Every structure is written in structure tokens, then in C-alpha cells.
All heavy atoms as atom14 arrays in JSON, in Angstrom:
{
  "sequence": "MLDVFMVFGRDRDAAVRECEMLIHDPDDHVRDGAAQLIDTLAEIDPVLLPS",
  "atom14_mask": [
    [1, 1, 1, 1, 1, 1, 1, 1, 0, 0, 0, 0, 0, 0],
    [1, 1, 1, 1, 1, 1, 1, 1, 0, 0, 0, 0, 0, 0],
    [1, 1, 1, 1, 1, 1, 1, 1, 0, 0, 0, 0, 0, 0],
    [1, 1, 1, 1, 1, 1, 1, 0, 0, 0, 0, 0, 0, 0],
    [1, 1, 1, 1, 1, 1, 1, 1, 1, 1, 1, 0, 0, 0],
    [1, 1, 1, 1, 1, 1, 1, 1, 0, 0, 0, 0, 0, 0],
    [1, 1, 1, 1, 1, 1, 1, 0, 0, 0, 0, 0, 0, 0],
    [1, 1, 1, 1, 1, 1, 1, 1, 1, 1, 1, 0, 0, 0],
    [1, 1, 1, 1, 0, 0, 0, 0, 0, 0, 0, 0, 0, 0],
    [1, 1, 1, 1, 1, 1, 1, 1, 1, 1, 1, 0, 0, 0],
    [1, 1, 1, 1, 1, 1, 1, 1, 0, 0, 0, 0, 0, 0],
    [1, 1, 1, 1, 1, 1, 1, 1, 1, 1, 1, 0, 0, 0],
    [1, 1, 1, 1, 1, 1, 1, 1, 0, 0, 0, 0, 0, 0],
    [1, 1, 1, 1, 1, 0, 0, 0, 0, 0, 0, 0, 0, 0],
    [1, 1, 1, 1, 1, 0, 0, 0, 0, 0, 0, 0, 0, 0],
    [1, 1, 1, 1, 1, 1, 1, 0, 0, 0, 0, 0, 0, 0],
    [1, 1, 1, 1, 1, 1, 1, 1, 1, 1, 1, 0, 0, 0],
    [1, 1, 1, 1, 1, 1, 1, 1, 1, 0, 0, 0, 0, 0],
    [1, 1, 1, 1, 1, 1, 0, 0, 0, 0, 0, 0, 0, 0],
    [1, 1, 1, 1, 1, 1, 1, 1, 1, 0, 0, 0, 0, 0],
    [1, 1, 1, 1, 1, 1, 1, 1, 0, 0, 0, 0, 0, 0],
    [1, 1, 1, 1, 1, 1, 1, 1, 0, 0, 0, 0, 0, 0],
    [1, 1, 1, 1, 1, 1, 1, 1, 0, 0, 0, 0, 0, 0],
    [1, 1, 1, 1, 1, 1, 1, 1, 1, 1, 0, 0, 0, 0],
    [1, 1, 1, 1, 1, 1, 1, 1, 0, 0, 0, 0, 0, 0],
    [1, 1, 1, 1, 1, 1, 1, 0, 0, 0, 0, 0, 0, 0],
    [1, 1, 1, 1, 1, 1, 1, 1, 0, 0, 0, 0, 0, 0],
    [1, 1, 1, 1, 1, 1, 1, 1, 0, 0, 0, 0, 0, 0],
    [1, 1, 1, 1, 1, 1, 1, 1, 1, 1, 0, 0, 0, 0],
    [1, 1, 1, 1, 1, 1, 1, 0, 0, 0, 0, 0, 0, 0],
    [1, 1, 1, 1, 1, 1, 1, 1, 1, 1, 1, 0, 0, 0],
    [1, 1, 1, 1, 1, 1, 1, 1, 0, 0, 0, 0, 0, 0],
    [1, 1, 1, 1, 0, 0, 0, 0, 0, 0, 0, 0, 0, 0],
    [1, 1, 1, 1, 1, 0, 0, 0, 0, 0, 0, 0, 0, 0],
    [1, 1, 1, 1, 1, 0, 0, 0, 0, 0, 0, 0, 0, 0],
    [1, 1, 1, 1, 1, 1, 1, 1, 1, 0, 0, 0, 0, 0],
    [1, 1, 1, 1, 1, 1, 1, 1, 0, 0, 0, 0, 0, 0],
    [1, 1, 1, 1, 1, 1, 1, 1, 0, 0, 0, 0, 0, 0],
    [1, 1, 1, 1, 1, 1, 1, 1, 0, 0, 0, 0, 0, 0],
    [1, 1, 1, 1, 1, 1, 1, 0, 0, 0, 0, 0, 0, 0],
    [1, 1, 1, 1, 1, 1, 1, 1, 0, 0, 0, 0, 0, 0],
    [1, 1, 1, 1, 1, 0, 0, 0, 0, 0, 0, 0, 0, 0],
    [1, 1, 1, 1, 1, 1, 1, 1, 1, 0, 0, 0, 0, 0],
    [1, 1, 1, 1, 1, 1, 1, 1, 0, 0, 0, 0, 0, 0],
    [1, 1, 1, 1, 1, 1, 1, 1, 0, 0, 0, 0, 0, 0],
    [1, 1, 1, 1, 1, 1, 1, 0, 0, 0, 0, 0, 0, 0],
    [1, 1, 1, 1, 1, 1, 1, 0, 0, 0, 0, 0, 0, 0],
    [1, 1, 1, 1, 1, 1, 1, 1, 0, 0, 0, 0, 0, 0],
    [1, 1, 1, 1, 1, 1, 1, 1, 0, 0, 0, 0, 0, 0],
    [1, 1, 1, 1, 1, 1, 1, 0, 0, 0, 0, 0, 0, 0],
    [1, 1, 1, 1, 1, 1, 0, 0, 0, 0, 0, 0, 0, 0]
  ],
  "atom14_positions": [
    [[2.63, 16.05, 22.78], [3.11, 16.42, 21.47], [2.53, 15.46, 20.44], [2.45, 14.26, 20.65], [4.63, 16.38, 21.45], [5.2, 16.78, 20.15], [7.01, 16.79, 20.31], [7.41, 17.2, 18.68], [0.0, 0.0, 0.0], [0.0, 0.0, 0.0], [0.0, 0.0, 0.0], [0.0, 0.0, 0.0], [0.0, 0.0, 0.0], [0.0, 0.0, 0.0]],
    [[2.14, 15.99, 19.3], [1.55, 15.19, 18.23], [2.37, 15.39, 16.96], [2.59, 16.51, 16.52], [0.1, 15.62, 18.0], [-0.65, 14.93, 16.87], [-0.82, 13.46, 17.18], [-2.01, 15.58, 16.69], [0.0, 0.0, 0.0], [0.0, 0.0, 0.0], [0.0, 0.0, 0.0], [0.0, 0.0, 0.0], [0.0, 0.0, 0.0], [0.0, 0.0, 0.0]],
    [[2.86, 14.29, 16.41], [3.58, 14.36, 15.14], [2.59, 14.13, 14.01], [1.73, 13.26, 14.11], [4.66, 13.28, 15.07], [5.79, 13.52, 16.05], [6.1, 14.69, 16.31], [6.36, 12.53, 16.54], [0.0, 0.0, 0.0], [0.0, 0.0, 0.0], [0.0, 0.0, 0.0], [0.0, 0.0, 0.0], [0.0, 0.0, 0.0], [0.0, 0.0, 0.0]],
    [[2.72, 14.92, 12.96], [1.82, 14.8, 11.82], [2.65, 14.47, 10.59], [3.65, 15.11, 10.31], [1.04, 16.12, 11.59], [0.17, 16.01, 10.36], [0.21, 16.45, 12.82], [0.0, 0.0, 0.0], [0.0, 0.0, 0.0], [0.0, 0.0, 0.0], [0.0, 0.0, 0.0], [0.0, 0.0, 0.0], [0.0, 0.0, 0.0], [0.0, 0.0, 0.0]],
    [[2.21, 13.46, 9.89], [2.87, 13.05, 8.65], [1.83, 13.05, 7.56], [0.78, 12.43, 7.7], [3.48, 11.65, 8.83], [4.17, 11.14, 7.61], [5.4, 11.66, 7.22], [3.62, 10.13, 6.85], [6.05, 11.19, 6.11], [4.25, 9.65, 5.73], [5.47, 10.18, 5.35], [0.0, 0.0, 0.0], [0.0, 0.0, 0.0], [0.0, 0.0, 0.0]],
    [[2.09, 13.76, 6.48], [1.12, 13.86, 5.4], [1.7, 13.22, 4.15], [2.85, 13.45, 3.79], [0.82, 15.34, 5.14], [-0.26, 15.56, 4.12], [-0.74, 17.29, 4.02], [0.58, 17.97, 3.07], [0.0, 0.0, 0.0], [0.0, 0.0, 0.0], [0.0, 0.0, 0.0], [0.0, 0.0, 0.0], [0.0, 0.0, 0.0], [0.0, 0.0, 0.0]],
    [[0.89, 12.39, 3.5], [1.34, 11.72, 2.28], [0.15, 11.54, 1.35], [-0.99, 11.34, 1.8], [2.01, 10.37, 2.6], [1.02, 9.39, 3.18], [2.7, 9.79, 1.4], [0.0, 0.0, 0.0], [0.0, 0.0, 0.0], [0.0, 0.0, 0.0], [0.0, 0.0, 0.0], [0.0, 0.0, 0.0], [0.0, 0.0, 0.0], [0.0, 0.0, 0.0]],
    [[0.41, 11.62, 0.07], [-0.62, 11.34, -0.92], [-0.73, 9.84, -1.12], [0.27, 9.11, -1.03], [-0.29, 12.01, -2.26], [-0.34, 13.51, -2.21], [0.81, 14.26, -2.24], [-1.56, 14.16, -2.12], [0.76, 15.64, -2.19], [-1.63, 15.54, -2.06], [-0.46, 16.29, -2.09], [0.0, 0.0, 0.0], [0.0, 0.0, 0.0], [0.0, 0.0, 0.0]],
    [[-1.92, 9.36, -1.41], [-2.15, 7.93, -1.61], [-1.25, 7.34, -2.68], [-0.72, 6.25, -2.52], [0.0, 0.0, 0.0], [0.0, 0.0, 0.0], [0.0, 0.0, 0.0], [0.0, 0.0, 0.0], [0.0, 0.0, 0.0], [0.0, 0.0, 0.0], [0.0, 0.0, 0.0], [0.0, 0.0, 0.0], [0.0, 0.0, 0.0], [0.0, 0.0, 0.0]],
    [[-1.06, 8.06, -3.78], [-0.23, 7.53, -4.88], [1.22, 7.35, -4.44], [1.89, 6.42, -4.87], [-0.33, 8.42, -6.11], [0.3, 9.78, -5.93], [0.28, 10.62, -7.21], [0.91, 11.89, -6.95], [0.27, 12.99, -6.57], [-1.04, 12.98, -6.45], [0.93, 14.1, -6.33], [0.0, 0.0, 0.0], [0.0, 0.0, 0.0], [0.0, 0.0, 0.0]],
    [[1.7, 8.25, -3.57], [3.07, 8.15, -3.09], [3.23, 6.99, -2.12], [4.22, 6.25, -2.17], [3.51, 9.45, -2.44], [3.53, 10.61, -3.41], [3.74, 10.37, -4.63], [3.33, 11.75, -2.97], [0.0, 0.0, 0.0], [0.0, 0.0, 0.0], [0.0, 0.0, 0.0], [0.0, 0.0, 0.0], [0.0, 0.0, 0.0], [0.0, 0.0, 0.0]],
    [[2.25, 6.82, -1.24], [2.29, 5.68, -0.31], [2.24, 4.38, -1.09], [3.0, 3.45, -0.83], [1.12, 5.76, 0.66], [1.15, 4.65, 1.7], [-0.18, 4.14, 2.14], [-1.11, 3.92, 1.06], [-2.42, 3.97, 1.21], [-2.95, 4.23, 2.37], [-3.21, 3.76, 0.19], [0.0, 0.0, 0.0], [0.0, 0.0, 0.0], [0.0, 0.0, 0.0]],
    [[1.35, 4.31, -2.07], [1.21, 3.08, -2.86], [2.48, 2.77, -3.65], [2.87, 1.61, -3.78], [0.01, 3.19, -3.79], [-1.3, 3.3, -3.03], [-1.33, 2.99, -1.81], [-2.31, 3.71, -3.64], [0.0, 0.0, 0.0], [0.0, 0.0, 0.0], [0.0, 0.0, 0.0], [0.0, 0.0, 0.0], [0.0, 0.0, 0.0], [0.0, 0.0, 0.0]],
    [[3.14, 3.81, -4.17], [4.4, 3.6, -4.9], [5.48, 3.06, -3.96], [6.25, 2.18, -4.34], [4.85, 4.91, -5.54], [0.0, 0.0, 0.0], [0.0, 0.0, 0.0], [0.0, 0.0, 0.0], [0.0, 0.0, 0.0], [0.0, 0.0, 0.0], [0.0, 0.0, 0.0], [0.0, 0.0, 0.0], [0.0, 0.0, 0.0], [0.0, 0.0, 0.0]],
    [[5.53, 3.58, -2.75], [6.5, 3.09, -1.77], [6.23, 1.64, -1.42], [7.17, 0.84, -1.29], [6.47, 3.97, -0.51], [0.0, 0.0, 0.0], [0.0, 0.0, 0.0], [0.0, 0.0, 0.0], [0.0, 0.0, 0.0], [0.0, 0.0, 0.0], [0.0, 0.0, 0.0], [0.0, 0.0, 0.0], [0.0, 0.0, 0.0], [0.0, 0.0, 0.0]],
    [[4.98, 1.28, -1.27], [4.62, -0.12, -0.97], [5.06, -1.02, -2.12], [5.62, -2.1, -1.9], [3.11, -0.26, -0.68], [2.7, -1.73, -0.65], [2.74, 0.42, 0.62], [0.0, 0.0, 0.0], [0.0, 0.0, 0.0], [0.0, 0.0, 0.0], [0.0, 0.0, 0.0], [0.0, 0.0, 0.0], [0.0, 0.0, 0.0], [0.0, 0.0, 0.0]],
    [[4.83, -0.58, -3.36], [5.25, -1.4, -4.52], [6.76, -1.62, -4.52], [7.24, -2.72, -4.81], [4.79, -0.75, -5.83], [3.3, -0.92, -6.11], [2.95, -0.51, -7.52], [3.24, 0.89, -7.81], [2.43, 1.91, -7.53], [1.26, 1.68, -6.95], [2.77, 3.14, -7.84], [0.0, 0.0, 0.0], [0.0, 0.0, 0.0], [0.0, 0.0, 0.0]],
    [[7.52, -0.58, -4.22], [8.97, -0.71, -4.16], [9.38, -1.72, -3.08], [10.25, -2.57, -3.29], [9.63, 0.64, -3.86], [9.53, 1.64, -4.99], [10.34, 1.24, -6.2], [11.43, 0.66, -6.05], [9.89, 1.53, -7.32], [0.0, 0.0, 0.0], [0.0, 0.0, 0.0], [0.0, 0.0, 0.0], [0.0, 0.0, 0.0], [0.0, 0.0, 0.0]],
    [[8.74, -1.62, -1.92], [9.05, -2.55, -0.82], [8.66, -3.98, -1.17], [9.36, -4.93, -0.79], [8.33, -2.11, 0.46], [9.0, -0.59, 1.17], [0.0, 0.0, 0.0], [0.0, 0.0, 0.0], [0.0, 0.0, 0.0], [0.0, 0.0, 0.0], [0.0, 0.0, 0.0], [0.0, 0.0, 0.0], [0.0, 0.0, 0.0], [0.0, 0.0, 0.0]],
    [[7.56, -4.14, -1.9], [7.12, -5.48, -2.29], [8.16, -6.17, -3.17], [8.34, -7.38, -3.11], [5.76, -5.43, -2.97], [4.64, -5.16, -2.0], [3.29, -4.92, -2.66], [3.25, -4.59, -3.88], [2.28, -5.03, -1.95], [0.0, 0.0, 0.0], [0.0, 0.0, 0.0], [0.0, 0.0, 0.0], [0.0, 0.0, 0.0], [0.0, 0.0, 0.0]],
    [[8.87, -5.39, -4.0], [9.93, -5.97, -4.82], [11.1, -6.41, -3.95], [11.76, -7.41, -4.24], [10.4, -4.96, -5.87], [9.36, -4.73, -6.96], [9.96, -3.79, -8.37], [10.53, -2.28, -7.63], [0.0, 0.0, 0.0], [0.0, 0.0, 0.0], [0.0, 0.0, 0.0], [0.0, 0.0, 0.0], [0.0, 0.0, 0.0], [0.0, 0.0, 0.0]],
    [[11.34, -5.69, -2.85], [12.46, -6.01, -1.97], [12.19, -7.23, -1.08], [13.11, -7.78, -0.49], [12.81, -4.8, -1.11], [13.35, -3.6, -1.88], [13.5, -2.41, -0.95], [14.67, -3.94, -2.54], [0.0, 0.0, 0.0], [0.0, 0.0, 0.0], [0.0, 0.0, 0.0], [0.0, 0.0, 0.0], [0.0, 0.0, 0.0], [0.0, 0.0, 0.0]],
    [[10.94, -7.64, -0.99], [10.58, -8.82, -0.2], [11.3, -10.07, -0.73], [11.51, -11.03, -0.01], [9.04, -9.03, -0.2], [8.36, -7.93, 0.59], [8.64, -10.4, 0.3], [8.6, -7.99, 2.08], [0.0, 0.0, 0.0], [0.0, 0.0, 0.0], [0.0, 0.0, 0.0], [0.0, 0.0, 0.0], [0.0, 0.0, 0.0], [0.0, 0.0, 0.0]],
    [[11.68, -10.05, -2.0], [12.33, -11.21, -2.63], [13.85, -11.08, -2.67], [14.51, -11.9, -3.29], [11.78, -11.4, -4.04], [10.28, -11.49, -4.07], [9.59, -12.56, -3.57], [9.35, -10.61, -4.49], [8.29, -12.35, -3.7], [8.13, -11.18, -4.26], [0.0, 0.0, 0.0], [0.0, 0.0, 0.0], [0.0, 0.0, 0.0], [0.0, 0.0, 0.0]],
    [[14.39, -10.09, -2.0], [15.85, -9.88, -1.98], [16.54, -11.04, -1.28], [16.0, -11.61, -0.32], [16.16, -8.57, -1.24], [17.58, -8.1, -1.47], [18.48, -8.54, -0.73], [17.77, -7.3, -2.4], [0.0, 0.0, 0.0], [0.0, 0.0, 0.0], [0.0, 0.0, 0.0], [0.0, 0.0, 0.0], [0.0, 0.0, 0.0], [0.0, 0.0, 0.0]],
    [[17.73, -11.42, -1.72], [18.44, -12.53, -1.07], [18.92, -12.2, 0.35], [19.15, -13.11, 1.15], [19.62, -12.81, -1.99], [19.7, -11.68, -2.95], [18.39, -10.97, -2.93], [0.0, 0.0, 0.0], [0.0, 0.0, 0.0], [0.0, 0.0, 0.0], [0.0, 0.0, 0.0], [0.0, 0.0, 0.0], [0.0, 0.0, 0.0], [0.0, 0.0, 0.0]],
    [[19.03, -10.94, 0.68], [19.52, -10.52, 2.0], [18.37, -10.51, 3.02], [17.36, -9.83, 2.81], [20.14, -9.13, 1.89], [20.82, -8.69, 3.17], [20.2, -8.8, 4.25], [21.96, -8.22, 3.09], [0.0, 0.0, 0.0], [0.0, 0.0, 0.0], [0.0, 0.0, 0.0], [0.0, 0.0, 0.0], [0.0, 0.0, 0.0], [0.0, 0.0, 0.0]],
    [[18.54, -11.25, 4.11], [17.51, -11.31, 5.16], [17.17, -9.94, 5.71], [16.0, -9.65, 5.98], [17.96, -12.2, 6.32], [18.03, -13.67, 5.97], [17.47, -14.06, 4.93], [18.66, -14.41, 6.75], [0.0, 0.0, 0.0], [0.0, 0.0, 0.0], [0.0, 0.0, 0.0], [0.0, 0.0, 0.0], [0.0, 0.0, 0.0], [0.0, 0.0, 0.0]],
    [[18.18, -9.1, 5.91], [17.95, -7.78, 6.49], [17.1, -6.91, 5.58], [16.22, -6.17, 6.04], [19.28, -7.09, 6.8], [20.04, -7.74, 7.9], [21.12, -8.55, 7.66], [19.87, -7.71, 9.23], [21.58, -9.01, 8.8], [20.84, -8.52, 9.79], [0.0, 0.0, 0.0], [0.0, 0.0, 0.0], [0.0, 0.0, 0.0], [0.0, 0.0, 0.0]],
    [[17.35, -7.0, 4.29], [16.57, -6.23, 3.32], [15.12, -6.71, 3.32], [14.19, -5.9, 3.35], [17.18, -6.32, 1.9], [16.28, -5.67, 0.86], [18.56, -5.68, 1.88], [0.0, 0.0, 0.0], [0.0, 0.0, 0.0], [0.0, 0.0, 0.0], [0.0, 0.0, 0.0], [0.0, 0.0, 0.0], [0.0, 0.0, 0.0], [0.0, 0.0, 0.0]],
    [[14.93, -8.02, 3.31], [13.56, -8.57, 3.33], [12.82, -8.16, 4.59], [11.65, -7.75, 4.53], [13.6, -10.1, 3.21], [14.0, -10.59, 1.85], [13.7, -12.07, 1.66], [14.17, -12.91, 2.75], [15.35, -13.53, 2.77], [16.19, -13.4, 1.76], [15.68, -14.29, 3.8], [0.0, 0.0, 0.0], [0.0, 0.0, 0.0], [0.0, 0.0, 0.0]],
    [[13.49, -8.27, 5.74], [12.85, -7.89, 7.01], [12.51, -6.4, 7.03], [11.43, -6.01, 7.47], [13.75, -8.24, 8.19], [13.91, -9.73, 8.4], [13.11, -10.51, 7.83], [14.84, -10.12, 9.13], [0.0, 0.0, 0.0], [0.0, 0.0, 0.0], [0.0, 0.0, 0.0], [0.0, 0.0, 0.0], [0.0, 0.0, 0.0], [0.0, 0.0, 0.0]],
    [[13.43, -5.57, 6.56], [13.19, -4.13, 6.53], [12.05, -3.77, 5.6], [11.21, -2.92, 5.93], [0.0, 0.0, 0.0], [0.0, 0.0, 0.0], [0.0, 0.0, 0.0], [0.0, 0.0, 0.0], [0.0, 0.0, 0.0], [0.0, 0.0, 0.0], [0.0, 0.0, 0.0], [0.0, 0.0, 0.0], [0.0, 0.0, 0.0], [0.0, 0.0, 0.0]],
    [[11.99, -4.43, 4.46], [10.91, -4.18, 3.51], [9.56, -4.56, 4.12], [8.58, -3.83, 3.98], [11.15, -4.95, 2.21], [0.0, 0.0, 0.0], [0.0, 0.0, 0.0], [0.0, 0.0, 0.0], [0.0, 0.0, 0.0], [0.0, 0.0, 0.0], [0.0, 0.0, 0.0], [0.0, 0.0, 0.0], [0.0, 0.0, 0.0], [0.0, 0.0, 0.0]],
    [[9.52, -5.68, 4.8], [8.27, -6.12, 5.44], [7.84, -5.13, 6.52], [6.65, -4.8, 6.63], [8.44, -7.51, 6.03], [0.0, 0.0, 0.0], [0.0, 0.0, 0.0], [0.0, 0.0, 0.0], [0.0, 0.0, 0.0], [0.0, 0.0, 0.0], [0.0, 0.0, 0.0], [0.0, 0.0, 0.0], [0.0, 0.0, 0.0], [0.0, 0.0, 0.0]],
    [[8.79, -4.63, 7.29], [8.46, -3.65, 8.33], [7.95, -2.35, 7.71], [6.99, -1.76, 8.22], [9.69, -3.36, 9.19], [10.07, -4.51, 10.1], [11.36, -4.23, 10.87], [11.95, -3.16, 10.78], [11.8, -5.22, 11.62], [0.0, 0.0, 0.0], [0.0, 0.0, 0.0], [0.0, 0.0, 0.0], [0.0, 0.0, 0.0], [0.0, 0.0, 0.0]],
    [[8.58, -1.93, 6.63], [8.13, -0.7, 5.96], [6.72, -0.86, 5.39], [5.9, 0.05, 5.47], [9.1, -0.3, 4.86], [10.36, 0.39, 5.32], [11.33, 0.54, 4.15], [10.05, 1.75, 5.92], [0.0, 0.0, 0.0], [0.0, 0.0, 0.0], [0.0, 0.0, 0.0], [0.0, 0.0, 0.0], [0.0, 0.0, 0.0], [0.0, 0.0, 0.0]],
    [[6.44, -2.02, 4.81], [5.1, -2.27, 4.28], [4.07, -2.18, 5.4], [3.02, -1.55, 5.24], [5.02, -3.63, 3.56], [5.81, -3.57, 2.25], [3.58, -4.03, 3.29], [6.0, -4.92, 1.58], [0.0, 0.0, 0.0], [0.0, 0.0, 0.0], [0.0, 0.0, 0.0], [0.0, 0.0, 0.0], [0.0, 0.0, 0.0], [0.0, 0.0, 0.0]],
    [[4.36, -2.77, 6.54], [3.44, -2.72, 7.68], [3.22, -1.27, 8.14], [2.1, -0.86, 8.42], [3.96, -3.55, 8.84], [3.91, -5.04, 8.57], [3.2, -5.47, 7.63], [4.59, -5.79, 9.29], [0.0, 0.0, 0.0], [0.0, 0.0, 0.0], [0.0, 0.0, 0.0], [0.0, 0.0, 0.0], [0.0, 0.0, 0.0], [0.0, 0.0, 0.0]],
    [[4.3, -0.5, 8.2], [4.2, 0.89, 8.63], [3.42, 1.72, 7.62], [2.55, 2.52, 7.98], [5.61, 1.5, 8.82], [6.29, 0.75, 9.82], [5.52, 2.95, 9.24], [0.0, 0.0, 0.0], [0.0, 0.0, 0.0], [0.0, 0.0, 0.0], [0.0, 0.0, 0.0], [0.0, 0.0, 0.0], [0.0, 0.0, 0.0], [0.0, 0.0, 0.0]],
    [[3.71, 1.52, 6.34], [3.01, 2.27, 5.29], [1.53, 1.93, 5.26], [0.7, 2.79, 4.97], [3.64, 1.99, 3.92], [5.04, 2.57, 3.72], [5.7, 1.95, 2.49], [4.99, 4.09, 3.62], [0.0, 0.0, 0.0], [0.0, 0.0, 0.0], [0.0, 0.0, 0.0], [0.0, 0.0, 0.0], [0.0, 0.0, 0.0], [0.0, 0.0, 0.0]],
    [[1.18, 0.69, 5.56], [-0.23, 0.28, 5.55], [-1.04, 1.0, 6.62], [-2.26, 1.15, 6.47], [-0.32, -1.23, 5.75], [0.0, 0.0, 0.0], [0.0, 0.0, 0.0], [0.0, 0.0, 0.0], [0.0, 0.0, 0.0], [0.0, 0.0, 0.0], [0.0, 0.0, 0.0], [0.0, 0.0, 0.0], [0.0, 0.0, 0.0], [0.0, 0.0, 0.0]],
    [[-0.38, 1.49, 7.66], [-1.09, 2.19, 8.73], [-1.35, 3.66, 8.41], [-2.1, 4.33, 9.12], [-0.26, 2.11, 10.01], [-0.13, 0.7, 10.56], [0.76, 0.63, 11.77], [1.15, 1.68, 12.31], [1.08, -0.49, 12.2], [0.0, 0.0, 0.0], [0.0, 0.0, 0.0], [0.0, 0.0, 0.0], [0.0, 0.0, 0.0], [0.0, 0.0, 0.0]],
    [[-0.72, 4.17, 7.36], [-0.86, 5.59, 7.02], [-2.15, 5.83, 6.27], [-2.43, 5.18, 5.25], [0.34, 6.05, 6.16], [1.62, 5.95, 6.96], [0.11, 7.49, 5.65], [2.87, 6.24, 6.15], [0.0, 0.0, 0.0], [0.0, 0.0, 0.0], [0.0, 0.0, 0.0], [0.0, 0.0, 0.0], [0.0, 0.0, 0.0], [0.0, 0.0, 0.0]],
    [[-2.94, 6.78, 6.76], [-4.13, 7.23, 6.05], [-3.72, 8.39, 5.17], [-3.4, 9.47, 5.67], [-5.22, 7.69, 7.03], [-5.8, 6.54, 7.82], [-5.93, 5.45, 7.24], [-6.12, 6.73, 9.0], [0.0, 0.0, 0.0], [0.0, 0.0, 0.0], [0.0, 0.0, 0.0], [0.0, 0.0, 0.0], [0.0, 0.0, 0.0], [0.0, 0.0, 0.0]],
    [[-3.72, 8.17, 3.84], [-3.25, 9.24, 2.96], [-4.22, 10.43, 2.93], [-5.41, 10.28, 3.21], [-3.18, 8.57, 1.6], [-4.06, 7.39, 1.7], [-4.1, 6.99, 3.13], [0.0, 0.0, 0.0], [0.0, 0.0, 0.0], [0.0, 0.0, 0.0], [0.0, 0.0, 0.0], [0.0, 0.0, 0.0], [0.0, 0.0, 0.0], [0.0, 0.0, 0.0]],
    [[-3.68, 11.58, 2.57], [-4.47, 12.8, 2.47], [-5.37, 12.73, 1.24], [-6.54, 13.04, 1.3], [-3.54, 14.03, 2.38], [-4.34, 15.28, 2.14], [-2.72, 14.15, 3.65], [0.0, 0.0, 0.0], [0.0, 0.0, 0.0], [0.0, 0.0, 0.0], [0.0, 0.0, 0.0], [0.0, 0.0, 0.0], [0.0, 0.0, 0.0], [0.0, 0.0, 0.0]],
    [[-4.82, 12.32, 0.12], [-5.58, 12.21, -1.12], [-5.45, 10.8, -1.67], [-4.36, 10.25, -1.71], [-5.06, 13.21, -2.16], [-5.23, 14.68, -1.83], [-4.58, 15.53, -2.91], [-6.68, 15.04, -1.69], [0.0, 0.0, 0.0], [0.0, 0.0, 0.0], [0.0, 0.0, 0.0], [0.0, 0.0, 0.0], [0.0, 0.0, 0.0], [0.0, 0.0, 0.0]],
    [[-6.56, 10.28, -2.11], [-6.57, 8.95, -2.72], [-6.77, 9.09, -4.22], [-7.39, 10.06, -4.68], [-7.71, 8.1, -2.14], [-7.57, 7.76, -0.66], [-8.85, 7.1, -0.16], [-6.39, 6.83, -0.43], [0.0, 0.0, 0.0], [0.0, 0.0, 0.0], [0.0, 0.0, 0.0], [0.0, 0.0, 0.0], [0.0, 0.0, 0.0], [0.0, 0.0, 0.0]],
    [[-6.28, 8.13, -5.01], [-6.5, 8.19, -6.46], [-8.0, 8.1, -6.76], [-8.74, 7.44, -6.05], [-5.76, 6.98, -6.99], [-5.09, 6.31, -5.86], [-5.51, 6.97, -4.6], [0.0, 0.0, 0.0], [0.0, 0.0, 0.0], [0.0, 0.0, 0.0], [0.0, 0.0, 0.0], [0.0, 0.0, 0.0], [0.0, 0.0, 0.0], [0.0, 0.0, 0.0]],
    [[-8.4, 8.76, -7.81], [-9.84, 8.75, -8.18], [-10.22, 7.49, -8.9], [-9.47, 6.72, -9.36], [-10.15, 9.95, -9.05], [-9.32, 9.97, -10.18], [0.0, 0.0, 0.0], [0.0, 0.0, 0.0], [0.0, 0.0, 0.0], [0.0, 0.0, 0.0], [0.0, 0.0, 0.0], [0.0, 0.0, 0.0], [0.0, 0.0, 0.0], [0.0, 0.0, 0.0]]
  ]
}
């Protein structure tokens, strides 16, 4: 079985920016979760990239 996830580059980049702001959160769990999400998002090859 193959799972397919499709995302536009601008949407992935916006999600990364949101997570980058959470890296400075005082809560350890929030910071760790944000870092994990950034790593996961970095692995996604978007369907469309900004021109």
C-alpha cells in the first residue's frame, strides 16, 4: 500500500514558518513537537513551488 500526500510549496513553507515561531515556546513539549513537524515537513516534495 502506498500513501500519497499532496501539498503546494507555499502551504508547506507557511506551515514551517508557523512551526519556527513555536520553537521558542516556553513549553518543552511544544518546542519538541514543532521541531519534529519541521523535520517532517522538510521531507515533503511539494507539487507546486513558488515562481
